[in-house]
C-alpha positions, 0 to 999 in steps of 0.5 A: 198710785193709781186706784180703780173703784168698782161700786156695786150699787148702780143707782146713782146717789147710792150710799155705796157710791157716797162711801166710795167718794168718802173713801177716795178722799182719804186716799194720800196726797198724789193718788188718783182714783177712777170710778169703773162706770160700765158694770151694768154694760158688762155681760155675764161672763161666759167663755163663749165670749172670752176670746179675742174675736168675741171679747166684748168692748166693755170687758177689754176696758174692764181688764185694761182699767184693772191692768193700768191701775195699781189697787182695787177698792170694791165697794159693795151694797148687800143683797140677799145676804151677799154682793151683787151680781154686777160686782161678782161679774166684774170680779169673774172678767178681771180674774181671766185668763186663769194664770195671767189674769189682771186682778192676779196679785193686785192690791185690794180692799173691800168696803161696804154700806147698807141700810141695815145695822149689819152694815153689809157684813156678809156682802164684805165677806164675799167681796173678800172671798172672791178677790181672794179666789181671783188672785187678788191681794186683799186687806183682811180688814174691811169697813162696813156702814150700817143704817147707812141712809143716816150715816152721811153728812155732806159727803163724809161719814158722820160718825168720827170713828167709822170715818178714822176706820175708812181712812186707816183701811185706805192708807193700809191699802196704799201702803200694800201698793207700797209694798207691792212696788218695793218687793218688785 
């Protein structure tokens, strides 16, 4: 199984990058994960650019990455009560062309970390909604880390119950991938 990780915080060392790393550490043995590192380079989605002769290489790279992976892990901070534009934009690019989008039926899960105690709740809800509308097969459950600046120790979540919830979510995503393979 191969998982593509989209991290909405573009800041090096962000708590959301730490959360992504903690989630990847819980992936089943033999699973690989790739963080798509070019979110900041994606132009805003525009139908004028969404043609073979005008398609930016970074958009092509994103679509190929989504197509080449078995599942998506969207990791979002919360900016002004929602997910950051970089993540929404990535989902917009992956959701086209309608009816043949690379994100369609792709198993996906949403995580989020925030400095607030609300644990990026609204951003996680928006992530689930946007991925669902785009056609992904999104897990209903999400994991949120509140007060995130104090939540990590040596790359792991310091709260054992929260770390267990993260492990369970990642395993549920792996099971969804296996179910999709079996059904195919």
